[in-house]
TIDRENRO-920755 format. One record per residue (C-alpha): residue in one letter; chain; z, y, x. Coordinates in nm, 4 decimals. Layout:
! TIDRENRO-920755
+------+------+----------+----------+----------+
: code : unit :        z :        y :        x :
+------+------+----------+----------+----------+
:    A :    A :        Z :        Y :        X :
...
+------+------+----------+----------+----------+
***
This chain:
! TIDRENRO-920755
+------+------+----------+----------+----------+
: code : unit :        z :        y :        x :
+------+------+----------+----------+----------+
:    M :    A :  -0.6718 :  -3.1170 :  -0.4753 :
:    S :    A :  -0.9781 :  -3.0282 :  -0.6095 :
:    A :    A :  -1.1113 :  -2.9647 :  -0.9669 :
:    G :    A :  -1.4407 :  -2.8945 :  -1.1564 :
:    G :    A :  -1.5835 :  -2.8090 :  -1.5074 :
:    D :    A :  -1.6671 :  -2.5271 :  -1.7183 :
:    L :    A :  -1.4755 :  -2.2391 :  -1.7433 :
:    T :    A :  -1.4882 :  -1.9808 :  -2.0849 :
:    L :    A :  -1.4464 :  -1.6258 :  -1.9839 :
:    G :    A :  -1.2249 :  -1.4314 :  -2.2085 :
:    Q :    A :  -1.2043 :  -1.0626 :  -2.3005 :
:    G :    A :  -1.4706 :  -0.9210 :  -2.1108 :
:    S :    A :  -1.7137 :  -1.1314 :  -2.1479 :
:    R :    A :  -1.8110 :  -1.4608 :  -2.3470 :
:    R :    A :  -2.0311 :  -1.6109 :  -2.1088 :
:    T :    A :  -1.9474 :  -1.9268 :  -1.9355 :
:    V :    A :  -1.9498 :  -1.9710 :  -1.5640 :
:    A :    A :  -2.0029 :  -2.3297 :  -1.3712 :
:    T :    A :  -1.6967 :  -2.3532 :  -1.1640 :
:    G :    A :  -1.7239 :  -2.7109 :  -1.0211 :
:    G :    A :  -1.5042 :  -2.7705 :  -0.7433 :
:    L :    A :  -1.3369 :  -2.3941 :  -0.7855 :
:    A :    A :  -0.9885 :  -2.4434 :  -0.6744 :
:    T :    A :  -0.7548 :  -2.6584 :  -0.4289 :
:    A :    A :  -0.4194 :  -2.6468 :  -0.5082 :
:    T :    A :  -0.0969 :  -2.6703 :  -0.2765 :
:    M :    A :   0.2243 :  -2.6838 :  -0.3522 :
:    A :    A :   0.4981 :  -2.6107 :  -0.1213 :
:    T :    A :   0.8544 :  -2.7741 :  -0.1820 :
:    T :    A :   1.0735 :  -2.6121 :   0.1061 :
:    A :    A :   1.1124 :  -2.2354 :   0.1648 :
:    E :    A :   1.0447 :  -2.3123 :   0.5391 :
:    G :    A :   0.6822 :  -2.2578 :   0.6846 :
:    T :    A :   0.4957 :  -2.2085 :   0.3557 :
:    F :    A :   0.2235 :  -1.9820 :   0.3287 :
:    A :    A :   0.4265 :  -1.7308 :   0.0952 :
:    T :    A :   0.7432 :  -1.7346 :   0.2752 :
:    G :    A :   0.8608 :  -1.7546 :   0.6526 :
:    Y :    A :   0.6886 :  -1.5232 :   0.8420 :
:    L :    A :   0.6286 :  -1.2746 :   0.5653 :
:    T :    A :   0.9923 :  -1.1919 :   0.5005 :
:    S :    A :   1.0382 :  -0.8083 :   0.4908 :
:    A :    A :   1.1439 :  -0.6615 :   0.8021 :
:    G :    A :   1.3646 :  -0.3821 :   0.6957 :
:    G :    A :   1.6500 :  -0.6066 :   0.5579 :
:    E :    A :   1.8440 :  -0.4402 :   0.2652 :
:    G :    A :   1.8802 :  -0.0900 :   0.2330 :
:    R :    A :   1.7985 :   0.2066 :   0.0246 :
:    S :    A :   1.5292 :   0.2218 :  -0.2484 :
:    Y :    A :   1.3349 :   0.5158 :  -0.3382 :
:    C :    A :   1.1820 :   0.4641 :  -0.6911 :
:    T :    A :   1.0800 :   0.1236 :  -0.6324 :
:    A :    A :   0.9222 :   0.0751 :  -0.9689 :
:    P :    A :   0.5640 :   0.1882 :  -0.9920 :
:    A :    A :   0.4635 :   0.4899 :  -1.2091 :
:    P :    A :   0.2757 :   0.4402 :  -1.4978 :
:    R :    A :  -0.0641 :   0.3752 :  -1.4132 :
:    N :    A :  -0.4150 :   0.4340 :  -1.5965 :
:    M :    A :  -0.5563 :   0.1879 :  -1.7999 :
:    S :    A :  -0.8437 :   0.1606 :  -1.5515 :
:    R :    A :  -0.8304 :   0.2130 :  -1.1844 :
:    M :    A :  -1.1128 :   0.3107 :  -0.9016 :
:    V :    A :  -1.2721 :   0.0125 :  -0.7634 :
:    V :    A :  -1.4072 :   0.1524 :  -0.4381 :
:    F :    A :  -1.2843 :   0.5020 :  -0.2936 :
:    H :    A :  -1.5503 :   0.7069 :  -0.0830 :
:    P :    A :  -1.4047 :   1.0158 :   0.0967 :
:    D :    A :  -1.5360 :   1.3767 :   0.0839 :
:    I :    A :  -1.7764 :   1.4747 :   0.3379 :
:    G :    A :  -1.5122 :   1.6325 :   0.5572 :
:    A :    A :  -1.2936 :   1.3410 :   0.5597 :
:    D :    A :  -1.5769 :   1.0960 :   0.6055 :
:    Q :    A :  -1.6858 :   1.3329 :   0.9200 :
:    E :    A :  -1.3330 :   1.2944 :   1.0296 :
:    E :    A :  -1.2975 :   0.9251 :   0.9996 :
:    L :    A :  -1.6433 :   0.8701 :   1.2247 :
:    A :    A :  -1.4768 :   1.1012 :   1.4942 :
:    N :    A :  -1.1797 :   0.8969 :   1.4721 :
:    L :    A :  -1.2602 :   0.5362 :   1.4308 :
:    E :    A :  -0.9582 :   0.4216 :   1.6653 :
:    S :    A :  -0.7208 :   0.5350 :   1.3896 :
:    L :    A :  -0.8476 :   0.2660 :   1.1395 :
:    D :    A :  -0.8818 :   0.0338 :   1.4053 :
:    L :    A :  -0.4994 :   0.0680 :   1.4516 :
:    L :    A :  -0.4219 :  -0.0266 :   1.0960 :
:    V :    A :  -0.6560 :  -0.3501 :   1.1176 :
:    G :    A :  -0.5159 :  -0.6855 :   1.2044 :
:    T :    A :  -0.1573 :  -0.6298 :   1.1968 :
:    M :    A :   0.0922 :  -0.7005 :   0.9012 :
:    W :    A :   0.2586 :  -0.3854 :   0.7904 :
:    Q :    A :   0.5358 :  -0.3416 :   0.5501 :
:    V :    A :   0.4806 :  -0.0437 :   0.3284 :
:    H :    A :   0.7176 :   0.1995 :   0.2406 :
:    R :    A :   0.7277 :   0.5081 :  -0.0160 :
:    V :    A :   0.8392 :   0.8361 :   0.0914 :
:    S :    A :   0.9459 :   1.1611 :  -0.0981 :
:    P :    A :   0.7960 :   1.4815 :   0.0049 :
:    L :    A :   0.9027 :   1.5865 :   0.3845 :
:    W :    A :   1.0553 :   1.9289 :   0.4303 :
:    G :    A :   1.0692 :   2.1350 :   0.7634 :
:    V :    A :   0.7273 :   1.9918 :   0.9169 :
:    P :    A :   0.6487 :   2.2087 :   1.2216 :
:    F :    A :   0.2910 :   2.3809 :   1.1625 :
:    L :    A :   0.1013 :   2.5966 :   1.3635 :
:    P :    A :  -0.1604 :   2.8423 :   1.2090 :
:    L :    A :  -0.4834 :   2.7891 :   1.3536 :
:    P :    A :  -0.8507 :   3.0226 :   1.2954 :
:    A :    A :  -1.1147 :   2.8827 :   1.0847 :
:    E :    A :  -1.4459 :   2.9843 :   1.0194 :
:    G :    A :  -1.5494 :   3.1395 :   0.7204 :
:    G :    A :  -1.1957 :   3.3432 :   0.6928 :
:    E :    A :  -0.9997 :   3.0615 :   0.5637 :
:    E :    A :  -0.7036 :   2.9438 :   0.7325 :
:    L :    A :  -0.6560 :   2.5650 :   0.8333 :
:    V :    A :  -0.2993 :   2.4769 :   0.9282 :
:    G :    A :  -0.2346 :   2.1987 :   1.2009 :
:    Y :    A :   0.0879 :   2.0516 :   1.3208 :
:    D :    A :   0.2995 :   2.2161 :   1.5788 :
:    R :    A :   0.3036 :   1.9618 :   1.8470 :
:    A :    A :   0.5934 :   2.0910 :   2.0338 :
:    G :    A :   0.7866 :   2.1096 :   1.6899 :
:    L :    A :   0.6824 :   1.7749 :   1.6384 :
:    A :    A :   0.8415 :   1.6791 :   1.9756 :
:    R :    A :   1.1841 :   1.8392 :   1.8604 :
:    M :    A :   1.1581 :   1.6011 :   1.5557 :
:    A :    A :   1.1110 :   1.3087 :   1.7598 :
:    G :    A :   1.4023 :   1.4180 :   1.9646 :
:    V :    A :   1.6174 :   1.4026 :   1.6515 :
:    V :    A :   1.4522 :   1.0364 :   1.5335 :
:    G :    A :   1.5492 :   0.9373 :   1.9069 :
:    E :    A :   1.9057 :   0.9993 :   1.8522 :
:    A :    A :   1.9113 :   0.7814 :   1.5745 :
:    V :    A :   1.7326 :   0.5078 :   1.7578 :
:    G :    A :   1.9323 :   0.5332 :   2.0382 :
:    G :    A :   1.9178 :   0.6739 :   2.4167 :
:    H :    A :   1.7535 :   0.3699 :   2.5366 :
:    A :    A :   1.4283 :   0.4249 :   2.3485 :
:    R :    A :   1.1808 :   0.7071 :   2.3676 :
:    V :    A :   1.0338 :   0.8361 :   2.0313 :
:    A :    A :   0.6977 :   1.0049 :   1.9987 :
:    I :    A :   0.5565 :   1.1916 :   1.6683 :
:    T :    A :   0.1796 :   1.2559 :   1.7024 :
:    P :    A :  -0.0805 :   1.3476 :   1.4743 :
:    L :    A :  -0.3197 :   1.0564 :   1.3386 :
:    P :    A :  -0.6856 :   1.1912 :   1.2190 :
:    G :    A :  -0.9086 :   0.9961 :   1.0198 :
:    L :    A :  -0.7170 :   0.8614 :   0.7573 :
:    R :    A :  -0.7482 :   1.1466 :   0.4982 :
:    G :    A :  -0.9208 :   1.0933 :   0.1778 :
:    T :    A :  -0.9983 :   1.4624 :   0.0841 :
:    R :    A :  -1.0137 :   1.7759 :   0.3078 :
:    F :    A :  -0.6584 :   1.8617 :   0.1115 :
:    D :    A :  -0.4698 :   1.5957 :   0.2178 :
:    R :    A :  -0.2564 :   1.6458 :   0.5122 :
:    E :    A :  -0.3066 :   1.4644 :   0.8145 :
:    A :    A :  -0.1361 :   1.1311 :   0.9138 :
:    L :    A :   0.1442 :   1.1481 :   1.1643 :
:    Q :    A :   0.1981 :   0.8360 :   1.3908 :
:    V :    A :   0.5738 :   0.7697 :   1.5221 :
:    T :    A :   0.6149 :   0.5219 :   1.7999 :
:    V :    A :   0.9308 :   0.4048 :   1.9486 :
:    R :    A :   0.9042 :   0.2598 :   2.3199 :
:    S :    A :   1.1925 :   0.0839 :   2.5521 :
:    E :    A :   1.2188 :  -0.0601 :   2.8804 :
:    M :    A :   1.2686 :  -0.4365 :   2.9000 :
:    E :    A :   1.2633 :  -0.5803 :   3.2455 :
:    G :    A :   1.1598 :  -0.2928 :   3.3714 :
:    K :    A :   0.8310 :  -0.2261 :   3.1936 :
:    E :    A :   0.8181 :   0.0059 :   2.8774 :
:    V :    A :   0.7207 :  -0.1663 :   2.5732 :
:    K :    A :   0.6506 :  -0.0697 :   2.2170 :
:    A :    A :   0.9131 :  -0.1623 :   1.9867 :
:    F :    A :   0.8210 :   0.0380 :   1.6770 :
:    T :    A :   0.4968 :   0.1697 :   1.5331 :
:    G :    A :   0.4679 :   0.3589 :   1.1921 :
:    V :    A :   0.2110 :   0.5786 :   1.0231 :
:    L :    A :   0.3109 :   0.8556 :   0.7582 :
:    C :    A :  -0.0027 :   0.8892 :   0.5653 :
:    G :    A :  -0.1683 :   0.9680 :   0.2303 :
:    T :    A :  -0.5231 :   0.9476 :   0.0861 :
:    E :    A :  -0.6285 :   1.1671 :  -0.2094 :
:    V :    A :  -0.2776 :   1.2969 :  -0.2389 :
:    K :    A :  -0.1901 :   1.4670 :  -0.5549 :
:    E :    A :  -0.0858 :   1.8315 :  -0.5091 :
:    L :    A :   0.2687 :   1.9236 :  -0.4966 :
:    N :    A :   0.3984 :   2.1512 :  -0.7529 :
:    L :    A :   0.7204 :   2.2951 :  -0.6229 :
:    R :    A :   0.8645 :   2.6452 :  -0.7306 :
:    H :    A :   1.0463 :   2.6871 :  -0.3820 :
:    G :    A :   0.9882 :   2.6605 :  -0.0333 :
:    S :    A :   0.6667 :   2.4100 :   0.0827 :
:    A :    A :   0.6723 :   2.0613 :   0.1357 :
:    V :    A :   0.4211 :   1.8169 :   0.2880 :
:    S :    A :   0.3135 :   1.4780 :   0.0864 :
:    L :    A :   0.3081 :   1.1918 :   0.2886 :
:    P :    A :   0.3903 :   0.9328 :   0.0480 :
:    V :    A :   0.2969 :   0.6169 :   0.2272 :
:    F :    A :   0.4662 :   0.4875 :   0.5754 :
:    L :    A :   0.3402 :   0.1862 :   0.7317 :
:    T :    A :   0.5750 :   0.0221 :   0.9547 :
:    Q :    A :   0.5831 :  -0.2387 :   1.2034 :
:    G :    A :   0.8517 :  -0.3256 :   1.4213 :
:    S :    A :   1.2102 :  -0.5024 :   1.4118 :
:    G :    A :   1.4425 :  -0.4451 :   1.1056 :
:    E :    A :   1.6863 :  -0.2928 :   1.3142 :
:    V :    A :   1.4819 :  -0.0439 :   1.4870 :
:    T :    A :   1.2775 :   0.0364 :   1.1420 :
:    E :    A :   1.6094 :   0.1262 :   0.9551 :
:    Q :    A :   1.6755 :   0.3656 :   1.2661 :
:    V :    A :   1.3777 :   0.5150 :   1.2440 :
:    V :    A :   1.3870 :   0.5679 :   0.8487 :
:    A :    A :   1.7298 :   0.7104 :   0.9024 :
:    G :    A :   1.6187 :   0.9521 :   1.1381 :
:    L :    A :   1.3226 :   1.0516 :   0.9480 :
:    E :    A :   1.5137 :   1.1202 :   0.6650 :
:    R :    A :   1.7794 :   1.3403 :   0.8721 :
:    C :    A :   1.4751 :   1.5108 :   1.0132 :
:    F :    A :   1.2673 :   1.5874 :   0.6942 :
:    D :    A :   1.5481 :   1.5769 :   0.4237 :
:    C :    A :   1.3318 :   1.3043 :   0.2484 :
:    V :    A :   1.4056 :   0.9383 :   0.1168 :
:    V :    A :   1.2185 :   0.6445 :   0.2418 :
:    G :    A :   1.2265 :   0.3347 :   0.0726 :
:    R :    A :   1.0374 :  -0.0061 :   0.0643 :
:    L :    A :   0.7425 :  -0.0219 :  -0.1957 :
:    H :    A :   0.7530 :  -0.3583 :  -0.3640 :
:    L :    A :   0.4698 :  -0.4774 :  -0.5355 :
:    P :    A :   0.5104 :  -0.6293 :  -0.8603 :
:    P :    A :   0.2899 :  -0.9112 :  -1.0212 :
:    T :    A :   0.1401 :  -0.6948 :  -1.2174 :
:    E :    A :  -0.0118 :  -0.4718 :  -0.9252 :
:    L :    A :  -0.0938 :  -0.8139 :  -0.7268 :
:    Q :    A :  -0.2906 :  -0.8957 :  -0.9964 :
:    W :    A :  -0.4954 :  -0.5427 :  -1.0037 :
:    M :    A :  -0.5481 :  -0.5851 :  -0.6467 :
:    A :    A :  -0.7172 :  -0.9742 :  -0.7057 :
:    A :    A :  -0.8937 :  -0.8561 :  -1.0086 :
:    M :    A :  -1.0769 :  -0.5150 :  -0.8898 :
:    W :    A :  -1.1356 :  -0.6575 :  -0.5199 :
:    A :    A :  -1.2192 :  -1.0363 :  -0.5993 :
:    G :    A :  -1.5728 :  -0.9572 :  -0.5884 :
:    I :    A :  -1.6216 :  -0.6608 :  -0.3314 :
:    R :    A :  -1.7930 :  -0.7185 :  -0.0025 :
:    L :    A :  -1.7635 :  -0.5197 :   0.2983 :
:    G :    A :  -2.0928 :  -0.3493 :   0.2456 :
:    D :    A :  -1.9753 :  -0.2508 :  -0.1316 :
:    L :    A :  -1.6867 :  -0.0586 :   0.0847 :
:    K :    A :  -1.9539 :   0.1645 :   0.2810 :
:    D :    A :  -2.0820 :   0.4590 :   0.1157 :
:    R :    A :  -2.4311 :   0.3788 :   0.1089 :
:    E :    A :  -2.7143 :   0.4002 :  -0.1411 :
:    D :    A :  -2.9071 :   0.1140 :  -0.1056 :
:    E :    A :  -2.7784 :  -0.1859 :  -0.2939 :
:    T :    A :  -2.8508 :  -0.5428 :  -0.1469 :
:    E :    A :  -2.7747 :  -0.8742 :  -0.2371 :
:    E :    A :  -2.5642 :  -0.9829 :   0.0617 :
:    E :    A :  -2.3157 :  -1.2546 :  -0.0530 :
:    F :    A :  -2.0179 :  -1.4316 :   0.0789 :
:    S :    A :  -2.0460 :  -1.6527 :   0.3691 :
:    G :    A :  -1.9783 :  -2.0043 :   0.2776 :
:    N :    A :  -1.6139 :  -2.0404 :   0.4519 :
:    E :    A :  -1.4744 :  -1.7190 :   0.2917 :
:    V :    A :  -1.1921 :  -1.7901 :   0.0483 :
:    M :    A :  -0.9230 :  -1.6108 :  -0.1945 :
:    K :    A :  -0.5643 :  -1.7288 :  -0.2264 :
:    L :    A :  -0.3603 :  -1.6730 :  -0.4730 :
:    V :    A :   0.0302 :  -1.7597 :  -0.4229 :
:    Y :    A :   0.2545 :  -1.8192 :  -0.7306 :
:    G :    A :   0.5970 :  -1.8494 :  -0.7161 :
:    P :    A :   0.9009 :  -1.9162 :  -0.9795 :
:    P :    A :   0.9650 :  -1.6274 :  -1.2410 :
:    A :    A :   1.2396 :  -1.3979 :  -1.0693 :
:    A :    A :   1.4445 :  -1.4122 :  -1.4177 :
:    L :    A :   1.4458 :  -1.8168 :  -1.3605 :
:    L :    A :   1.5420 :  -1.7566 :  -1.0127 :
:    A :    A :   1.8341 :  -1.5194 :  -1.0944 :
:    R :    A :   1.9982 :  -1.7918 :  -1.3334 :
:    H :    A :   1.8865 :  -2.1079 :  -1.0806 :
:    P :    A :   1.8795 :  -1.9817 :  -0.7263 :
:    A :    A :   1.8652 :  -2.3469 :  -0.6052 :
:    L :    A :   1.5086 :  -2.3696 :  -0.7416 :
:    R :    A :   1.3610 :  -2.1767 :  -0.4917 :
:    Q :    A :   1.4695 :  -2.4594 :  -0.2291 :
:    Q :    A :   1.2703 :  -2.7244 :  -0.4581 :
:    V :    A :   0.9557 :  -2.5411 :  -0.5336 :
:    S :    A :   0.9159 :  -2.2416 :  -0.3242 :
:    A :    A :   0.5380 :  -2.1585 :  -0.4182 :
:    I :    A :   0.2127 :  -2.2896 :  -0.5392 :
:    T :    A :  -0.0649 :  -2.1628 :  -0.3576 :
:    F :    A :  -0.4267 :  -2.1998 :  -0.5098 :
:    E :    A :  -0.7363 :  -2.1334 :  -0.2953 :
:    F :    A :  -1.0816 :  -2.0533 :  -0.4382 :
:    P :    A :  -1.4334 :  -2.0079 :  -0.2791 :
:    A :    A :  -1.5096 :  -1.6172 :  -0.2834 :
:    D :    A :  -1.8592 :  -1.6685 :  -0.4049 :
:    K :    A :  -1.7302 :  -1.8304 :  -0.7092 :
:    M :    A :  -1.4442 :  -1.5770 :  -0.7681 :
:    R :    A :  -1.7377 :  -1.3104 :  -0.7300 :
:    A :    A :  -1.9689 :  -1.4971 :  -1.0030 :
:    I :    A :  -1.6354 :  -1.4640 :  -1.2360 :
:    W :    A :  -1.5821 :  -1.0937 :  -1.1198 :
:    R :    A :  -1.9273 :  -1.0374 :  -1.2411 :
:    A :    A :  -1.9196 :  -1.2198 :  -1.5722 :
:    C :    A :  -1.5937 :  -1.0227 :  -1.6723 :
:    R :    A :  -1.7223 :  -0.6567 :  -1.5693 :
:    E :    A :  -1.8078 :  -0.4552 :  -1.8687 :
:    E :    A :  -2.1369 :  -0.2378 :  -1.9153 :
:    G :    A :  -2.0920 :   0.1120 :  -1.7858 :
:    S :    A :  -1.7517 :   0.0539 :  -1.6028 :
:    S :    A :  -1.9335 :  -0.0039 :  -1.1948 :
:    G :    A :  -1.6866 :   0.2513 :  -1.0668 :
:    E :    A :  -1.3922 :   0.1657 :  -1.2621 :
:    F :    A :  -1.2141 :  -0.1680 :  -1.3410 :
:    T :    A :  -1.0260 :  -0.1674 :  -1.6774 :
:    Q :    A :  -0.7187 :  -0.3463 :  -1.8041 :
:    R :    A :  -0.9139 :  -0.5416 :  -2.0301 :
:    E :    A :  -1.1667 :  -0.6554 :  -1.7086 :
:    M :    A :  -0.8237 :  -0.7393 :  -1.5466 :
:    E :    A :  -0.6781 :  -0.9390 :  -1.8068 :
:    A :    A :  -1.0302 :  -1.1668 :  -1.8498 :
:    F :    A :  -1.0093 :  -1.2365 :  -1.4973 :
:    H :    A :  -0.6847 :  -1.3741 :  -1.4615 :
:    A :    A :  -0.7270 :  -1.5040 :  -1.8191 :
:    S :    A :  -1.0236 :  -1.6927 :  -1.6958 :
:    I :    A :  -0.8569 :  -1.8215 :  -1.3973 :
:    G :    A :  -0.5456 :  -1.9273 :  -1.5672 :
:    E :    A :  -0.7503 :  -2.1448 :  -1.8190 :
:    H :    A :  -0.9034 :  -2.3271 :  -1.5581 :
:    L :    A :  -0.5802 :  -2.3914 :  -1.3595 :
:    R :    A :  -0.4232 :  -2.5240 :  -1.7085 :
:    Q :    A :  -0.7347 :  -2.7632 :  -1.7587 :
:    A :    A :  -0.7420 :  -2.8925 :  -1.4030 :
:    Y :    A :  -0.3546 :  -2.8962 :  -1.2991 :
:    S :    A :  -0.1846 :  -2.8659 :  -1.6488 :
:    I :    A :   0.0043 :  -2.5487 :  -1.4577 :
:    R :    A :   0.0221 :  -2.2500 :  -1.6646 :
:    V :    A :   0.0425 :  -1.9804 :  -1.4198 :
:    E :    A :   0.0915 :  -1.7285 :  -1.6776 :
:    K :    A :   0.4468 :  -1.8414 :  -1.6803 :
:    L :    A :   0.4871 :  -1.7958 :  -1.2750 :
:    D :    A :   0.5096 :  -1.4740 :  -1.0874 :
:    L :    A :   0.2184 :  -1.3769 :  -0.8376 :
:    E :    A :   0.3693 :  -1.3313 :  -0.5094 :
:    Q :    A :   0.0771 :  -1.2911 :  -0.2764 :
:    V :    A :  -0.3033 :  -1.2116 :  -0.2882 :
:    Q :    A :  -0.5148 :  -1.2892 :   0.0298 :
:    L :    A :  -0.8915 :  -1.1847 :   0.0092 :
:    P :    A :  -1.1410 :  -1.1998 :   0.2615 :
:    F :    A :  -1.0189 :  -0.8329 :   0.3669 :
:    L :    A :  -0.6759 :  -0.8025 :   0.2673 :
:    K :    A :  -0.3745 :  -0.9869 :   0.2292 :
:    A :    A :  -0.0878 :  -0.8439 :   0.0045 :
:    T :    A :   0.2720 :  -0.9714 :  -0.0635 :
:    A :    A :   0.5219 :  -0.8700 :  -0.3444 :
:    A :    A :   0.7288 :  -0.7673 :  -0.0640 :
:    G :    A :   0.5285 :  -0.4978 :   0.0347 :
:    R :    A :   0.3515 :  -0.6317 :   0.3167 :
:    V :    A :  -0.0334 :  -0.5780 :   0.3908 :
:    L :    A :  -0.2720 :  -0.6627 :   0.6351 :
:    F :    A :  -0.5888 :  -0.5054 :   0.6487 :
:    Q :    A :  -0.8511 :  -0.7531 :   0.8049 :
:    A :    A :  -1.1635 :  -0.5079 :   0.7924 :
:    V :    A :  -1.1850 :  -0.0835 :   0.8694 :
:    E :    A :  -1.4209 :  -0.0612 :   0.5681 :
:    Q :    A :  -1.1327 :  -0.1140 :   0.2899 :
:    V :    A :  -0.8618 :   0.0642 :   0.4753 :
:    R :    A :  -0.8834 :   0.3880 :   0.3227 :
:    T :    A :  -0.9702 :   0.2409 :  -0.0364 :
:    V :    A :  -0.6641 :   0.0124 :  -0.0391 :
:    L :    A :  -0.4412 :   0.3215 :   0.1108 :
:    R :    A :  -0.5283 :   0.5455 :  -0.1423 :
:    Y :    A :  -0.4219 :   0.2514 :  -0.4042 :
:    L :    A :  -0.1058 :   0.2393 :  -0.2334 :
:    T :    A :  -0.0793 :   0.6278 :  -0.2380 :
:    G :    A :  -0.0995 :   0.6459 :  -0.6162 :
:    L :    A :   0.1925 :   0.3719 :  -0.6154 :
:    S :    A :   0.4285 :   0.5490 :  -0.3880 :
:    Q :    A :   0.3439 :   0.9234 :  -0.4723 :
:    G :    A :   0.4484 :   0.8413 :  -0.8444 :
:    E :    A :   0.5188 :   1.1769 :  -1.0501 :
:    V :    A :   0.6604 :   1.3330 :  -0.7711 :
:    Q :    A :   0.4398 :   1.5912 :  -0.7580 :
:    A :    A :   0.5847 :   1.7427 :  -1.0352 :
:    A :    A :   0.9316 :   1.7607 :  -0.8621 :
:    N :    A :   1.1418 :   2.0733 :  -0.8928 :
:    P :    A :   1.4056 :   2.1752 :  -0.6177 :
:    T :    A :   1.6219 :   2.3672 :  -0.8936 :
:    L :    A :   1.8286 :   2.2458 :  -1.1895 :
:    A :    A :   1.6943 :   2.3508 :  -1.5179 :
:    T :    A :   1.6868 :   2.7388 :  -1.5149 :
:    T :    A :   1.9492 :   2.7835 :  -1.2487 :
:    E :    A :   1.8548 :   2.9495 :  -0.9421 :
:    V :    A :   2.0316 :   2.8817 :  -0.6116 :
:    E :    A :   2.0433 :   3.1412 :  -0.3311 :
:    V :    A :   2.1789 :   3.0667 :   0.0141 :
:    D :    A :   2.3757 :   3.2932 :   0.2217 :
:    N :    A :   2.2980 :   3.2019 :   0.5630 :
:    I :    A :   2.5775 :   3.3677 :   0.7053 :
:    S :    A :   2.8588 :   3.2153 :   0.5293 :
:    M :    A :   2.6914 :   2.9063 :   0.3958 :
:    D :    A :   2.8249 :   2.9713 :   0.0425 :
:    Y :    A :   2.6130 :   2.9260 :  -0.2457 :
:    T :    A :   2.5343 :   3.1952 :  -0.5114 :
:    V :    A :   2.4352 :   3.0938 :  -0.8578 :
:    Y :    A :   2.2152 :   3.2512 :  -1.0780 :
:    R :    A :   2.1911 :   3.1400 :  -1.4150 :
:    G :    A :   1.9191 :   3.3689 :  -1.5715 :
:    E :    A :   1.9366 :   3.7105 :  -1.7094 :
:    T :    A :   2.2459 :   3.7910 :  -1.8788 :
+------+------+----------+----------+----------+
***
């Protein structure tokens, strides 16, 4: 189906944009083989959840992220790290601070000390994870440079699991612990590393085993990151008008437009509260997919932008963007999408689902999206305090008894 007409924009602007042939709608009536379900089901299965509700966010968000000079040079020298993430569907997990990560002091110019990972120590940690996975598999934990956003970020870590199958060694699991423009930890005791995003690719069973091993090694908690409808709305609205050239740090502005075959897809499903009361409803209507030409979405995106907000996207602009689309769909199909839950967003360079699965389709936008996921994953954990109130705990390493001091008397 297709529809046309004039679309009046909402809060961000009062301009009218011609939207002839704007959307194509597809309704899936079974849960099998639809665009929004099926192969996009989460690989991790049921498991523990680490703070699945994202922390409160600011009213405006950065549209495009550009790393600092040091991180940018590191990226250029390690483009294969970005290539590793592109073209594969990843399950996103959020990770609490890692304790006991082995480091090796390295001399640096100017008298400053840079700390790199101790590869021998990482190999020992990999052995512990291997015990959780099973003796049939070989686990490796290695540094993965090129994903940092600033020089203060820790280098990413890649976790791989290989096993033998019919006499050949095959990769059974790939995971990337990373963080882009991570907030600084503020801990009263000890030191920890913040790599709040864990991207995983592998079977549910192996993923659970690796997660259990990492939690044992680094005394952390790992849980899937779920993207509620509001976060998917932010992703769709912020990046609907972004071309790959906009994601490159360059001074010249061009008028490059989308090619005619590029589209944006929004997949809606019945509200979660309604499904909880009527589970059989999912079998009747699993999802409704709306497909929009990317150039039309960019026109709406431009119209919703407020003056002086080129670097950031405000909540007012986000609401105006979706109100504009919602009004068009209501007039064209008599569907009120504001009453449905947004379950999946597909842009020319990114796909993201409510289950926390993402697909990067171009290296230019990897770190922009990683920075966004880092903010959602880290939340307010940078203010964590390992002690309880004013009580301080001293560990007797010989007897393993705990001596508790409750302040001055």
